[in-house]
N, C-alpha and C positions, 0 to 999 in steps of 0.2 A: 404463428397466427394462421388460422384457417382461411382460405380463399373464399370469396363470397359464393354462396350457393348458386347452382346452375339457374340461369335466366335472371339472376339478380342484377340490379343496375348500380353502377359505380358513378356517383355524382362528381363531376369535376367542376372546379372554378368557384365553388361556394365559399363564403367567408367563414373561416375557422376550420374548414375541411381540409384534410391532408391526404395526399395520394400516397398508398403504402406499396412496398414492393409485392406484397401478397395480392393487392388489387390489380397491379400491373400484370402479374402472372396469371391471374383469373382472366382478364381481358385478353391476354395473348392467347390463351387456349380456348377461348369461346365459352367460359364458364360465367361470364358476366357481360353485360353490355354498357356502354358509356352512355351517360346522360348529362347534358350541360345544365348547370344550375340556371334557373330563370333570371336571377339577378345578374349573373355573369354574361348571359346572353344579351341583356339590355345595354351592356357597356360596349358591345361590339359595333363596328361600322357597318352601314348598309350600302356604302359607295361601291361602285364597280371595281373590278380588279385592275391593277396596274402591274402586270407581270414583271418579276425581277429574276435575275439569273439565280439558278439553284445553287446553293453553296456547295463548294467543292467536296466537302466531307460527306455530302449526301448523294453525289453522283456515282452512277455505275454500280451500286451496292447490289450484291446477290443475297437477298435476305429471304429466309424461310418465312412461310406465312405467320407463324407465331412471333417471329422477330419483327416482322413488318407491323403486326397489330400492336406489339408492345411499344415499338418506337412511336407509332401514331398516337397511342394513348399518352405517352410521355410528352411529345410535342404538343398536343391539344391542350393538356393541362398547363404547359409553360406558356403558351399563347394566352390562356384565359387569365392566369394569375398575373402575367405582366400587364395585360390590359387593364386589370383591376388596380394594379399598383401605380400605374402611370398613364400618361395619354397616348400610349402607343397605339398605332393604327393596325388593328386586327380586324379582318372582315368577317361578317357573319357567315358568309358563303364558305369561307375556308373552314371555320370552326364546325359548322353543321355537316360539311362534306367529310371531314375527318371523323366526326361522331358517327355519321351514317354508315361509312365504309370501313372505318378503323384500318385504313390502308395508308401507309406513309405517302404513297404516290399521289394520294388526294390533296396533299398540301403543296405539291410541287407542280410548276414553279410557284414560289411565293407570290401572293397577290399584292403585296406592299413592301416597301423598304424596311419597315419595322418587322414584318413577318420574316423576311429574309434574315435580318439581324438576330432575331429570336432563334431561328432555326439553325443558324451557324453557331451561336453562343451556347446554346443548351445541349449540344452533343446528344441528341435524343437516342441515337442507335446505341452508342456506348452506355448511356445511362439505363436504357431498357435491358441490355444484356447484364449489366451490373446488378440491376434490380432481380433479374431471374436467378443469378448466382446467390444473391442475398436471400431470396425466398426459399431457395433449395437447401442453403447451408444452415440457416438459422434453426430449423427443427432438429437438424443432425447434431447440434450441439448437445442436446439432451439424449437423442437416440444413440449416438456413439457411446456415451458413458453406460447407458443401459445395456447395450449389447456386450461391451467389455465386461461388465459385472456378470452377465449371464454366462459368458465364456469362462470367466474366473470359477464359476460354480461347476461348470461342465468339466473343465480340466483340472479341478481341484487346485486352483492357484493359491498363491500366498497373499493373504489379506494384508500382511505387513508391507507389501509393495505400495499400499495407499497411506502409509504413515508418513505424511509430508508435514514437517514442523512449520509453524508460522511464527513471525516475530513482529514486533511493533516498530522496529527501527528501519523499515523499508528494504530490508535485506531478503525478503522472501517474496515470491511471486504469488500474487493474490488468485489469479486464475488457476494456477497449478494446485494451490492449496484447496481451492473450491471444488475442483474436479475430484481430487483425492477424497475429500470429505463427502461428496455426493456419492461416489462409488461405495465408500464404506457404509454410508447409510442404506444403500440398496442392499448390501450384503449383510446388514445387521441381523443377527440370529441364525446365520448359516451354519450347519454342522459339517458342510462339505469342504470349505476353504480351509487351507492348512499351509504347510511349508513346502512349496514346490521346489525351490533352491535350483541350483545349477544355471547353465546359460539360458534355459527356457524361461526363467524368472523374468528375464528382461522384457518379454512380451507383455507383462503386467506393470513391471516397474516403470517403464517408459510412458505409461498411459497418462499419468497426471501431467507430465511435462508437455508431451505432444498434444493432447487434447486441450490443455490449457492454453497453449499458443494458438490453437485453432479457435478457441472462444474469443481470445483477444483480437484475432484477425477478422473474425465475423463481426465483432462489435464495432470494429473501426470502419469496416465497409459499410455496415448498416447505417452508421452515423453519417457518412459521407453521401450514401445513396438518398437517404431521407432529405438531406439538403438539396441535392440536385433535383429531385423530383418536385419539390415545392417552392423553392426560392425563386422569386421573379427575376427576370433578366434586367440589369440596369443598362438601359440604352444610352448610347453616346458617352458613356464614361470610359470604356475601353474598346479596343479593336474586337469585334465580335468573333472573327476567325480564330485569332489568338486565344481569346477566352475559351472558345470551344475546345481548342487543342490542349489547353491547360487542364480542363476538366477531364478530357480523355486520359492524358498522362497520369492524373492524380488516380483516376479510377483503375487504370492498368496497374499502377504501383501497388495499390491496395488489394487488387484481385491476385496479383502474383504473390504478394505476401501471404495470401491465404492458400494459394496452391502448394506451397512448400509443406505446411503441416498436413495438408490433404494426401500428399505423397507419402509422408511418414506414417499417417494413420492407416493408409491402405495396406502398406507393408505389415504393420503391426496387426491389422485385421486378419490377413492371410496367415501370419504366424500363429495367432491365437486359435484360428480355425483348425490348423493342422495339429496343434496341441490337443484340441477337443477330439478330432478324428483318431488320434492315437489311443484314446480311451475306449474305442469300439473293438469288441472281441472278434468280430467277423472279419477276417483278413481280406476276403474278396471284396466286401463293401468297403473296407478301409482303403484298398488299393484304387477302387473306382473313384472314391471321393477325392483322393489325393491326386490321381492322374487327371481328374476332370477339371482341375483348377487351371484355367487359362488367363493370364494377366498379360495385358499389353505392356510393352516397355514404357511404363510410365515416366521413367527418367528421361527417355528420349522425347516423349510427348511434352514434358515440362520444359525441357530445354528449348524445344521449338517455340512453345508459348512465350517464353521470357525474352527470347531474342528477336522474335517477329516485330517488325516496326509498325504493322498495321494494328491499330487498337482494337478494331472489331474482331480480327483473327484472334488476337491474344485473349480477349474476354470470352470469345467463343471457346477457345481451347481450354481455358480454366473451367468453364461451364461443363464441358464435355468430361474433363478429368473428375469433376465433382460427381457427375452421373456414374462414372465408372466406380468411384469409390462407394457410391450409394448401392450399387449392385453387389459389390464384394461384401459390404457391411451386411446386407440382407442374406447373402450366402453364409457369412459367419454366424449369424443369428439362427439360421436354419439348421446348421451343423450342431450348434450348442444345444438347440431344442431337441434335436434328433438323439444326441448323446444322453441327455437327461431322460428322455422318454424311454430309452433302451436300457437304462441302468436300473435294475430291480432293487438296488440297495437305497434308492432315493425315493422318499415319499412324495408322490406327485400332488401338487395342490389342486383342490377341486373348487370349482365355482360354488358349489352347493354349500361348502363349508362357510363361505362368506355371505352368500345370498339366500340360502335356503336350509340354514341350519335347523329349522323347526320342523322340516318335513321328513318324518321318520318312515313314511311309506316308500319314498323314492330313494332314501339313503338309510339302509338298515343300521349303520353304525353312526348315525347323525348324533345319537346321544352320548357318543364317546365310548360306547361298549365295544369290545373286540370279540370276535368268535373264540370259544375256548380252544386252547391249543395253539393259537396263532401267536407263537413266540417271535417269529421272524419280524413281524410287523412292528414290534416294539423297538427293534434295533435299526429300523430304517432311519436314514439321515434326512434332515429337512433343509430346504433352501432358505435363504435369507427372506425376510418379510417383503422387501422391496423387489427381489428378483422373482419371487413367487407371483406377485401381482402383475409384473411384466410378462412373465411366461404364460399366465392365464389369458391375458389379452392377446398376445401373438398366437397362441395355440387355438384360441376361439376363432380367430380370423382364418388361419390356414386350414382348420379342419371343420369349420362350420359347426362346431359342437359335437362332431361325431368322434367316437372312440377310435384311437389309433391301434390297429391290430398288429401291424409289422411295419418296420421302416426299411426302405430300400432306396437306391440311388434315384430312382425315378420320382419317388415321392419327395425326397429331399430337394430335387431340382424344382419341383412344383411349389414346394414351400418358399424356395428362394425367390422365385418369380413373384409369388404372392406378397411376400415381404417387401420386395423391391417396389411394388406398386403401392404398398402401404406407406413407405417413406417418401413417396412423391407428394408434394403439396396438393396435387389434384384430388388426392384421396381424403374425404372429410374425416375418416377415422384416424388420420395422423394426429388431428388435434387431441383426440382422446388419449392417445398414447403419450404424447408430449405432456399434456396436462397431469396424467397419472404419475409420470416420472417426477415432474416438479412437485406434485403433492406429496410423494414419498419422501423426497430429500428435504422438503420444507416442513415436513410433519412435525407436530409437538409431541407425538406419542412417544418417541424416543429421541430426546434432544441430542444433536451432536455437541462435541465439546466446544464451549463458548471460546470466542477469541477476543483480544483486546484491540483497540483501534491502533492503526499505525501511529508510530511516533510516540507510543506510551509504553511503560514497562511495569511489570510487578516486580516486587523486591522480596526475595526469600529471607529466611531467618539469618543467614550469614551476611547477605548484603546489608541487611538492616543493622547488624552489629557494627559493621564497618562505618556506616552512615552515622550511627548514634555517637561513635567515638570521634568521627570527624567534626560533627556539630558541637561536641563539648569543647574541642580544641578551638574552634572558630569563635563560639561564644565567649570562651575565656579570653582570647585576645582581644575582642571587641570591648569587653567589660574592663579589661586592664587599662584601656584608654579612656575610660569614663563615659562610653556610649550607653544610651538607654534603649530599650526594646520598643518597637512600634509595629503595629499590624494595620493593614488597610483592606478594604474589600477585594475579593477575587475578581470582581467585575466593576467597571467604572462606566460613567456616561461616555458614550462614544465620542461626544464633542470634547471631552477632557484628553482623550488619547490621540485624536486626529491632528495632523500637522506638526507632530513632535519628532517623527522618526524618518523624515525624508522619504526615499524610495522604499523603505521597509515597511511603510504604513500598509502596504498590500498584505502584509503577513499577519495583520491583527484579526482575531477571531471576533466576528460580529455575532451577537445573540439575536434569536428571533424577537420581533417586536410583540411584546406582551401587553400592548395596549396603553401607550403613554410615553414610555421613556425608551430611547435607543441606547442600548448598552453593548459593551464589548468586553471580552476577558482581557485582563491587564497583560501588556506586552512586556513590561519590565517593572521594577519596583521604584525606579527614579522618578517617573512622572507622577505616579500616585503620592510619593513623598512630597514633591513640589506642590501638588494640590493641597495636601494636608497643611503644609506650612502656610500657604496663602489663605486657605479657608479659616484657619485658626489664628490668623494674624501674629504669627510667630517670627521673632526677629533673630533667634539664635537657637540652634538645636544640634547636638551630636547624637545621631542615632543609628541603630543597626536593625536589620530586618531579614529574617530567613523565611522564604515562602515560595510557592510555586508560581511560575509565569507560563504563558501560553502563546505559541507562534505557529501560524499556518504555513509551516515551512515544508520542504520536501525532506522526509526523514532519511537519514544516512548513519553511518557508523559515527557514534559520538554526537549525533544531532537529533534532537527530539522535539516533539510538539508540545510536551508538558514536561517541565523540568524546574529544579530549585535554583534560586538565586540567593546569594548571601551578600547583602549590601551594607556598606558602612559610609555614611555621609555626614558632612559638617556644614551647616548652613549658618550664615551670619558674616558680619564685617569684622575682619581680622588684619593684622599686619600682612604685608606682601608675602606670599608664599607660605605663611604659617600653617593654614589647614592643609594645603597641598602636600607639604612635607609629611605631615602627620598620617595622612591617608596612604601615601606611598610606603611609609615606614610600616604602617599596619599590613600592607599587602606583603611586603617581604617577610614580616614576622609570621603571617599565616602560612605562606608557602614553606617557610623554613620549618615551623613546628609540625606541619602536616606531614613532612619528611618524604615528599613525593619524588625527589631526585633533582636533577639539573634543570634550571629554568632561566630565562632572561626576560627582563621587562623593558619592552620597546617604549620609548617616550618621544613625544614631539609637543609643539605648541600650536594651537589653531591660528593664532595671529601670525606666527612664522610661516604656517602653511598658506595662509591667505596672501602674505607678503611675497612668497615664492610664486604663486599663481599670477600675482599682479606683475612681477618681474618677467614672467614668461609671456605675458600678453593675454591672459585669459580675462574676459570681461567679467566685472564683479557679479552680474546677475547669474553667472554660470559656475561661481565658485563651489556651491554646495554640490551640484550634480557632478562636477568634475572630481570633487573629494570622494564621492561614492565610487567612482571608477578607480581612483588611486587606491582606495581601501581594499580593492581585490588583488593587489599585488602580492599578498601573502599566499594566494592560491593560483594565480595566473602569471604568465610571462608578461613583461612589459609590451611585447608585440600584440598580444591579445587585448591588453588594456588600451593600447594605442589605437587599435582598430575600433574599439568601442567609442573612444574620444572623438575620433575623426569621423566614423560612419554614423553614429547615432547621437552625438552631442555637439556636432558642428564645430569642433576644434580643428585648426589648420594643421598640417603635418609638421610645419616649422615650430609651432607652439608645443605640439605634442612631444617633438624631439627635445626641446629645452626642458620640459617637465621631467623627461626620461633621464637627462643628464644630472639633475639636481636631486632626484628621489634616490639616486644610488648612494647619497651620502649617509653613512652610519658609522658608529664607532663609540669608544669611550666618551662619556659625556663632556668632560672637561676639555678633552682633546678636540672634539668636533666643535665645541663652543669657541675654542680658540681659533680654529680654522675659519669659522663663519664670521668672526669679528675682526679678521686681519685687515690690513689696509687694502683697499681696492675691492673688498667684497661687495657684491651687489646688494646683499642684505643690509649693509650699513647705510644704504641710501633710501632705505624704505622705512618710514616712521613705525609702522606696525611691527616689523621685524625687529627694529631696535628695542621696542618695548619688551617684546618676547624674549630676546636674548638677555636683557637685563634681569628680567624675572627669573630666567632659567639659571643665570649665574648664582643668584641667591639660593635657589632650590638645590642645585648641585653641590654647593659648598656645604649646606646643612645636612644633605644626605651623606656627604663624605665624612663629616665629622661624627655622624651617627653610625658609621660602618655599614651603611645601607646602599653605597653606590656601586658596589662590585657587580651586582646583577643587572644594573641599568645600562641600556644601550640607547644612545641618541640616534634616532632613525627618521630621517625626513620623508620616508615612504609611508609612515603611519598616518593615516587620515581620519579614522573613526567616522563612518558615514552618517551618524546621527546628527540632526540639525541643530540640537540644543547645545553643543559644546562650544565654549568661547575662549578657553585658555589652554592650560596644560592637558594633554591627553596621554594615556598610556594603555599598554596592553601586554599581559604576561603570557609567554609561550613556553610550553614543555618541551624540553630538549632530549627527553629520553626515548626509549625504544617503542613504547606505546604511542601510536600516532593519534593525537587528539586535538592538536592545533592549539587555538587560544584557550587559556584557562582563567583569565581574569581580565577586566577592562574597566576603564572609567576616565574621568576628567572633570574639568571645571565647567560648570554651567551657570553663569551669572544671571541669565535673563529668564530662565525657565519659570521660576516663582512668579515673576512679573507678568508673565503671559496669563496668569489666572487672576491677579489681584490688582495689577498696575503698580504695586509696590515692589521695587527691586530688592530681593534678598539673595546675595551671592551664595553660591554653594559649590562644593566639590565632593566627589565620591568615588568609590570603587565597587564593582560588582564581581564576585568570585563565581565562575562557572562551575558550580560544585559537582554537576553530573560528570563533567570530564575529569575532575579531580578524583571522584569516586571510581571511575573507569581505571585510572592509574593505581589507586590504592588497592582495588579488588585484584588487579593483575599482580601486584607485589605480594599481597597476601596469599594468593593461590600459588605463586612460585615458592613461597616460604612454607605453605601448607600449615598455617597457623591460625586459620579463621575459626573463631569460636562464636556460636550464635548466642551463648548465655554466659553470664558472669558468675555462675554457681561455683561455689567454693567447696561444698560438701554435699555428698550423697548419702542420706541415711538409708541403709539397705536392711530391710526386715527379711529375714529368711523365712518367710512364712506369709500369712494373710492377715496379720493383726494390725488393723488400721488404728485401733486405739492406742497401741504402743507407738506406732509411727507418729501419730498426732502429738503425743506427749514429747517425744524426743526432738522432733523437728521444730516444735514451737519453742523449746528451750533455745535452739540455735537462732531462730528468728528473733526471738527477744533479746538475744545477745548481739544482734546486728550482723549476724553471719548470713551470707547468701547460701540457701540450702534447698535441696529437693529430697523427696523420699520416693522409695519404690517398694512394692510389695510383691515378691514372687519366691517360690521355693527353690529356684535354681540359681546357685551362686554365680554361674557363668553368665547369666543374664544381667546380673548387677554389674559385673565387671566389664562386660561388653558396653553397656550404656555409659558407664562412667568414662571409659577410654574414649568412645566415640564422641562424647560430649566435652572432652577435655577437662573433666572435673578432677582437681588435684587430690582431694581427700575423700575417704569413705568411712562411714561408721557402720560396722557390720554387727548385726545383732541376731544370733541364733538361739537355739534352745539352751546351749551351754552358757551363753552370756546372760540369758534371762535368769537362769537358776543361780548364777554366781553374782548377780547384781553388778556386772561389769559390762563394758562395750569394748569392741575392738576397733582401733583407729588404723586405717591403712593409708599410707603415703604411696600413691600410685607411681609417681615419678622416681622415687627412691627404692620402691618394692619392699618397703619396711612396715612392719606391723607392731603395735603395742596395745596392751590392755590397760584400761583406766577405769577408775570407779565411775559408775553411772551418774552419781551426783555431781561429778567434777568435769565431765567430758566436755561440756560447752566451753568452760573457761580454759580448759587445756588446749582446745582446738583454736580458740580465739588467740591464745598466746602463740601458738604455732604459726598461725596465718599472719600474725602481725610481725613475727621475727622468724621468717623462714630459714 
């Protein structure tokens, strides 16, 4: 953002107005004057001063005039916004004095106790310095990328350095990918960039990572500075001195976080400039440019900055290191420009090409005609579209539109100075440069490769083949148990979903209000199913549903924001544990038939869990929130969970330790059941626990008879944090090498339907985390190298281009129910290569000899055997061979 124009006024204290870092920078350098909003002035007190002690943080400061002006502007704004937000006593004399002199000393000593508190709590000097850092760093985010692209042109760097892959699972750095995409857009169309290779390539390869971290640090500092500039001070809430110190520490932390990438960027800038210098043929000039580079020991400077306990000194040090980087970046840009200017093989961009293309008198070649015999001009290499525009802007500034006759070290030093001034926010032309770079990288003329949102994925042909196979198995198991298919809307009324998921409700995706109904994307398939049962007054239903659900979660490996769930639910009144048994049996059949490897199903009972919490002394109103913490034991140690229980949920250490002792109980279902029911067990004295244990006995014996208990583990640490569970709960966990965590979960939810209709319809169900199952299956298929994207059985290979013949033959196969493709090409190797790569087992080869003899050649690729058959019978022969291999 450009600072206000000279003599412009920055209005402070107005409602809805916000003080920006650029405005603070402009005020500090005399490019603008402060003006108090009239409405803010009316809120100030006219009483006489009652001098207070100057806050310790503002005593004895040796500030430069710009620093003092910036700090005065920050303090004045904080006084005005605090007076407008509360009944704080801020005198008009203090405010007008500060506005008139813009000198921090004008506000000291404070004229009231409230003024002293605001001065102490707002840390105006630290905020002012942070605003200066922000203002200088923000434009360099774009400028640094543009200069790196320019150097890449001059040094003939490798554009592959900016091939940074992105993914939707949260495992790629967004800023790094954005920097790479921006630089590639600037270089688009360049005929100079190629394969630099070697150790020097690191000077460009590191750009996306280092510049990306710089972007992230600038954004974090900017967000904090914006708050500190405009948020009113809350008087009487906290100690003002400690509040101010806390703000200083926060700003120091963010500023030093920015200083690290600045150091790295400076080193890369010097390295890139030296690569450019190496392209100069003039040895004497090359030596002068190399020897002329003097860089302070930034490492030592940065070390002093980070260990200095004085916040003002630290921030000042970061600001100075930023200015040093700005000078080096300007020098790099000047060197790159000089190298391009001196290279006769590069076609120099001309402003007239863009702005004066119609003027043939000023540009004799404007029409595109070349002088006769000018063969060399045709071979000249062009810059990228973006770098050409940047070069024209920079060259116009340093040359004032004059032709460059020769380049020497003195001229290059002059360019460096001019560019350093351009990169200073005080220069109004900096805005044009930043806007031009933004326009280039955001242009629609040449679209960059599109990306998908984080937490989502595309699925290629091999992945879809695996998915379709898995879905057919899953659907088959569901139908074998008599389930019917059901589908519900992808979004529900928000009121339908809220209050059903406990602490996970924050992960629900809300849709924008379209004028009437507040809607959200479905979080799972269970709540929509319960809503469907209630809405249609259904008393009994066994259904399955395979559909996508959405969660506003942090993407990670195996965790997505959009994913499939496969649900199987039984609603209605049945004998005790009757539907529970069948649902768990379905789960074991699914995992066995999908053949993913070793797994276990952890099982518990919500009433047993509640009984355990009651035995340990947890108040009933905290059962659900404590369950949410216990549910994290599969990812965290008990010590971490205990800390959450004690510090955040108000559970005593003694109670937490009792919970810790009991949740360790796990093992074979019938053995653990026997242990929990033995004489003297605390669970036998709790009515809810006794009910749960009796139900579990029936369930375990049924599973035992069905040979399905071998994979079940009775685990008291299983909590399932969702609020709607009322009985048996379970979770399947993969035990193989691919780390995916839980792959299925479910339980009994007797009250969920009643939440919608008032009529209680008990239900139990399971949800298969199919995305994680897919991850396992994909890994297994990759290891076997047996992934086939198609089910094609036969390839009809016409050795030629006779589409009519191909249509006749392949149609016979299709009519016979054979999965077939056809291919037209004169090269037999292309047919064989396609069939082999696609995993097609049989080929029908038809060339000139086959056509003349009325036969076709059948080729078994796996057995490498061929035979000729009559053309009228080939479809039936193939059908026989495919059915009886």
